[in-house]
C-alpha positions in Angstrom: 19.3 -72.5 43.7 21.6 -69.8 42.2 25.1 -70.8 41.2 27.8 -68.1 41.3 31.0 -68.3 39.3 34.3 -68.3 41.1 35.4 -64.8 41.8 39.2 -65.3 42.0 41.8 -67.3 40.2 42.6 -69.3 43.3 39.0 -70.4 43.7 38.8 -71.4 40.1 42.0 -73.5 40.5 40.6 -75.2 43.6 37.2 -75.8 41.9 38.9 -77.2 38.8 41.3 -79.4 40.9 38.4 -80.7 43.0 36.4 -81.6 39.9 39.3 -83.4 38.3 40.1 -85.4 41.5 36.5 -86.5 41.8 36.5 -87.5 38.2 39.7 -89.4 38.4 38.8 -91.1 41.7 35.2 -91.9 40.7 36.2 -93.7 37.6 39.4 -95.2 39.0 41.6 -94.3 36.1 42.4 -90.5 36.6 45.9 -89.3 35.9 47.0 -86.5 38.4 49.8 -85.1 36.2 47.5 -84.8 33.2 44.8 -83.2 35.2 47.2 -80.7 36.7 48.4 -79.7 33.2 44.8 -79.3 32.0 43.9 -77.2 35.1 46.9 -74.9 34.5 45.9 -74.5 30.8 42.3 -73.9 31.7 43.3 -71.4 34.4 45.5 -69.4 31.9 42.6 -69.3 29.5 40.3 -68.0 32.2 42.8 -65.3 33.2 43.1 -64.1 29.6 39.3 -64.1 29.2 38.9 -62.2 32.4 41.5 -59.6 31.5 40.2 -59.1 27.9 36.5 -59.8 27.7 34.8 -60.1 24.3 34.1 -56.7 22.8 30.5 -57.5 22.1 29.9 -58.7 25.6 31.5 -55.6 27.1 29.2 -53.4 24.9 26.2 -55.4 25.9 26.9 -55.2 29.6 28.3 -51.7 29.9 25.9 -49.1 31.2 28.1 -46.1 30.4 26.6 -43.9 27.6 28.6 -43.9 24.5 30.0 -40.5 23.3 28.6 -39.6 19.9 31.2 -39.3 17.1 32.3 -35.8 16.2 32.2 -34.2 12.8 33.9 -31.0 11.5 31.7 -28.1 10.4 32.5 -25.7 7.7 34.0 -23.3 10.3 36.3 -26.1 11.6 34.6 -26.6 14.9 33.9 -30.1 16.2 30.2 -30.9 16.5 28.4 -34.1 17.5 27.2 -36.0 14.5 23.5 -36.5 14.0 22.3 -39.9 15.3 21.4 -42.2 12.6 17.7 -43.1 12.9 16.6 -46.3 11.1 13.0 -46.7 10.0 10.9 -49.2 11.9 10.2 -52.5 10.3 7.1 -52.2 8.1 7.4 -48.5 7.6 8.8 -46.7 4.6 11.8 -44.4 5.1 11.1 -40.7 4.9 12.3 -39.1 1.8 15.4 -36.9 2.4 14.6 -33.2 2.6 16.9 -31.3 0.3 16.4 -28.1 2.3 17.9 -29.6 5.4 21.6 -29.1 5.6 22.4 -28.7 9.3 22.6 -25.8 11.7 22.9 -22.4 10.2 23.5 -19.5 12.6 21.4 -17.0 10.5 18.5 -19.1 9.4 17.9 -21.6 12.2 18.5 -25.3 12.6 18.4 -27.6 9.6 17.2 -25.2 7.0 19.0 -24.2 3.8 19.0 -20.4 3.3 18.0 -19.2 -0.1 20.7 -18.5 -2.7 20.5 -14.8 -2.3 19.8 -14.8 1.5 23.4 -14.4 2.7 23.5 -11.0 4.4 26.1 -8.7 2.8 27.1 -5.9 5.1 29.5 -3.8 3.0 30.2 -3.5 -0.7 32.2 -1.3 -3.0 31.3 -0.7 -6.6 33.7 1.4 -8.7 32.1 3.4 -11.4 28.9 3.1 -9.3 27.3 6.4 -10.0 25.8 5.6 -13.4 24.8 2.8 -15.7 25.8 -0.7 -14.9 27.6 0.2 -11.6 24.5 2.1 -10.4 22.3 -0.9 -11.1 24.6 -3.1 -9.2 24.8 -0.8 -6.2 21.0 -0.4 -6.1 20.5 -4.2 -6.4 22.6 -4.9 -3.3 20.9 -2.1 -1.4 17.5 -3.6 -2.2 18.9 -6.9 -0.8 19.6 -5.4 2.6 23.2 -4.4 2.3 24.0 -2.1 5.2 26.6 0.1 3.5 27.2 0.6 -0.2 30.3 2.6 -1.3 30.4 3.9 -4.9 33.5 5.1 -6.6 33.2 7.7 -9.3 35.6 10.0 -11.2 34.2 13.5 -11.2 30.4 13.7 -11.8 29.3 14.8 -8.4 25.7 15.4 -9.4 25.2 11.8 -10.6 26.9 10.5 -7.5 24.7 12.5 -5.2 21.6 11.3 -7.0 22.6 7.7 -6.7 23.4 8.3 -3.0 19.9 9.6 -2.4 18.4 6.5 -4.1 20.6 4.3 -1.8 19.4 6.1 1.3 15.8 5.6 0.1 16.5 1.9 -0.1 17.6 1.9 3.5 21.4 1.6 3.1 24.2 3.9 4.1 25.9 5.4 1.0 29.6 6.2 0.9 31.0 8.3 -2.0 34.6 7.7 -3.1 35.6 10.4 -5.6 38.7 10.3 -7.8 40.9 8.1 -10.0 40.5 4.5 -8.7 44.2 3.9 -8.9 45.4 7.0 -7.0 46.9 6.6 -3.6 44.3 8.8 -2.1 41.4 6.7 -3.4 43.1 3.5 -2.4 43.6 4.8 1.1 39.9 5.6 1.3 39.0 2.1 0.1 41.3 0.6 2.8 39.6 2.8 5.4 36.2 1.3 4.5 37.1 -1.8 6.5 36.2 -5.3 5.6 34.3 -5.6 2.3 32.0 -8.5 1.6 31.8 -7.7 -2.1 34.2 -5.7 -4.3 33.0 -4.9 -7.8 35.4 -3.3 -10.3 33.1 -1.7 -12.9 35.0 1.5 -13.7 36.3 1.6 -17.2 37.7 4.1 -19.7 39.7 4.1 -22.9 40.3 5.7 -26.3 38.0 4.6 -29.1 40.3 4.6 -32.1 41.9 2.2 -34.6 44.9 0.4 -33.0 47.5 2.2 -35.2 46.1 5.6 -34.2 46.6 5.1 -30.5 49.6 6.5 -28.5 51.5 5.0 -25.6 49.9 7.4 -23.2 46.5 6.1 -24.3 47.5 2.5 -23.5 48.9 3.4 -20.1 45.8 5.3 -19.1 43.4 2.6 -20.4 45.2 -0.4 -18.9 45.7 1.3 -15.6 42.0 2.1 -15.2 40.6 -1.1 -16.6 43.0 -3.9 -15.6 45.6 -2.8 -13.1 43.0 -1.0 -10.9 41.5 -4.4 -10.0 44.9 -5.5 -8.7 45.4 -2.3 -6.8 42.0 -2.6 -5.2 42.6 -6.2 -4.3 45.9 -5.3 -2.6 44.2 -3.0 -0.1 40.9 -4.8 0.3 41.9 -8.5 0.5 43.8 -8.3 3.8 40.5 -7.3 5.5 38.2 -9.6 3.6 36.8 -12.7 5.2 36.1 -16.2 3.8 32.9 -16.1 1.8 33.6 -12.7 0.2 33.6 -12.1 -3.5 35.4 -10.0 -6.1 33.9 -9.4 -9.5 35.4 -7.6 -12.5 33.1 -6.2 -15.2 34.4 -7.0 -18.7 33.0 -6.7 -22.2 32.6 -8.8 -25.3 35.5 -6.8 -26.9 37.9 -9.0 -24.8 37.1 -12.0 -27.0 35.6 -10.5 -30.2 36.9 -7.9 -32.5 34.8 -4.7 -32.4 35.4 -1.6 -34.5 37.8 1.0 -32.9 37.8 -1.1 -29.8 41.4 -2.4 -29.9 42.6 -0.5 -26.8 39.7 -1.2 -24.6 39.3 -4.8 -25.8 42.8 -5.7 -25.0 42.6 -4.1 -21.6 39.4 -6.1 -20.8 41.2 -9.3 -22.0 43.9 -8.5 -19.4 41.2 -8.0 -16.8 39.7 -11.4 -17.5 43.2 -13.0 -17.3 43.8 -11.3 -14.0 40.5 -12.6 -12.7 41.7 -16.1 -13.3 45.0 -15.6 -11.6 43.5 -13.8 -8.5 40.9 -16.6 -8.3 43.6 -19.3 -7.9 45.6 -17.2 -5.4 42.6 -16.3 -3.2 40.6 -19.5 -3.3 42.5 -21.0 -0.4 41.4 -18.0 1.7 37.7 -18.6 0.8 37.5 -15.4 -1.4 36.0 -16.0 -4.8 37.0 -14.0 -7.9 34.9 -14.0 -11.1 34.0 -11.7 -13.9 30.9 -10.7 -15.9 31.3 -9.9 -19.6 28.4 -7.8 -20.7 27.0 -7.4 -24.2 26.1 -4.1 -25.7 24.3 -2.0 -23.0 22.7 1.3 -23.8 24.4 3.6 -21.3 26.3 6.9 -21.5 29.5 5.0 -22.3 28.2 4.5 -25.8 28.3 8.2 -26.4 32.0 8.0 -27.1 31.4 5.7 -30.1 31.1 7.5 -33.4 28.8 4.8 -34.7 26.6 4.6 -31.7 23.2 4.4 -33.4 24.4 1.9 -36.0 25.9 -0.2 -33.2 22.6 -0.3 -31.2 20.5 -1.2 -34.3 22.9 -3.9 -35.4 23.2 -5.4 -31.9 19.4 -5.5 -31.4 18.9 -7.4 -34.6 21.7 -9.7 -34.0 20.8 -10.7 -30.4 18.8 -13.9 -30.4 16.6 -12.8 -27.4 15.5 -9.8 -29.4 16.6 -7.0 -27.2 19.8 -5.3 -25.8 21.3 -6.1 -22.5 20.1 -3.9 -19.7 22.1 -2.8 -16.6 19.8 -4.8 -14.4 20.7 -8.0 -16.4 24.4 -7.5 -15.4 23.3 -6.8 -11.8 21.5 -10.1 -11.8 24.7 -11.9 -12.8 26.8 -10.1 -10.2 24.3 -10.9 -7.5 24.4 -14.6 -8.5 28.2 -14.7 -8.4 28.3 -13.2 -4.9 25.7 -15.6 -3.6 26.1 -19.0 -1.9 24.6 -20.5 -5.1 27.9 -19.8 -6.9 30.2 -21.1 -4.2 31.9 -23.5 -6.7 32.2 -20.8 -9.4 35.8 -19.7 -9.4 37.8 -17.7 -11.9 35.1 -17.7 -14.5 33.8 -14.9 -16.7 30.1 -15.1 -17.1 28.9 -13.8 -20.5 25.6 -11.9 -20.4 24.8 -10.9 -23.9 21.4 -12.5 -24.8 23.2 -14.9 -27.1 24.9 -12.2 -29.2 28.3 -13.9 -29.1 26.9 -17.3 -30.2 26.4 -16.2 -33.8 29.2 -16.3 -36.4 
């Protein structure tokens, strides 16, 4: 026999009243008023229980599927959180896979892309026709960058040779000729459209003792080495997206005293300071700004030093790793700073000198 619970409050009251009357009449000492109060209290409790069932009971009896909780991705969109799967009793939990980080639109679901796998579509390297700048441009071309723009001052032959090497690497070269701080060049930079990477490598200066320099030398050197980064950022940043990078190329003369290097060294120190300020201002937009301070690199720039050969010999002996810095070493550092592996590196100047600056 199946017993069903009363379906309404009136039926519950009648059932409770009948039971109390039978109890009182059966034993001969029932109290009608006391039973009525008990019935009313019991009926109120039943009504509250019916209106607000126990949470656990509701969850056990409900057949509606529960909506999964939402989580916010890096792009701000809401996505269902992954269901938590517990290991069965008697089985060990699977070790977490460090390469699984969630869905990635470029590399599939649940796979962490390599540090240098982020596709860079467009890059500008000032002073990119020779030396360190050329090595940086060719490095990004080899990594699949679709368009590499190189700025240069006046050496058309070197720029065309670099452009041919970029084409051979499968990228589209763009030549930007002229003074990097001129309005014409800045307009060309703005016309390039959104840049994923901006590298300010162009540098110049007068190699003289500090007291032999003139005001025009300071204005020229500081404009090309330090202020140019600010001018480039003004025209490039409004079009840059989150995840983009800006890198300024500095030198050890910003921190150490080198012979006849007062003018260039102080301008490079200003560049490194500007890197820190821009990094703080642009970090909320997702744009990272860093610098690379290179040791002595044997490039055409050393031809302006009167003690070139002596400098190369001294630097080679003094460097703990036993050799000079090469342009490709600087390109390695720039590539790292522009990769997802350096996403938490902000406003830093990475020294690449083989340990030269560590010695007293």
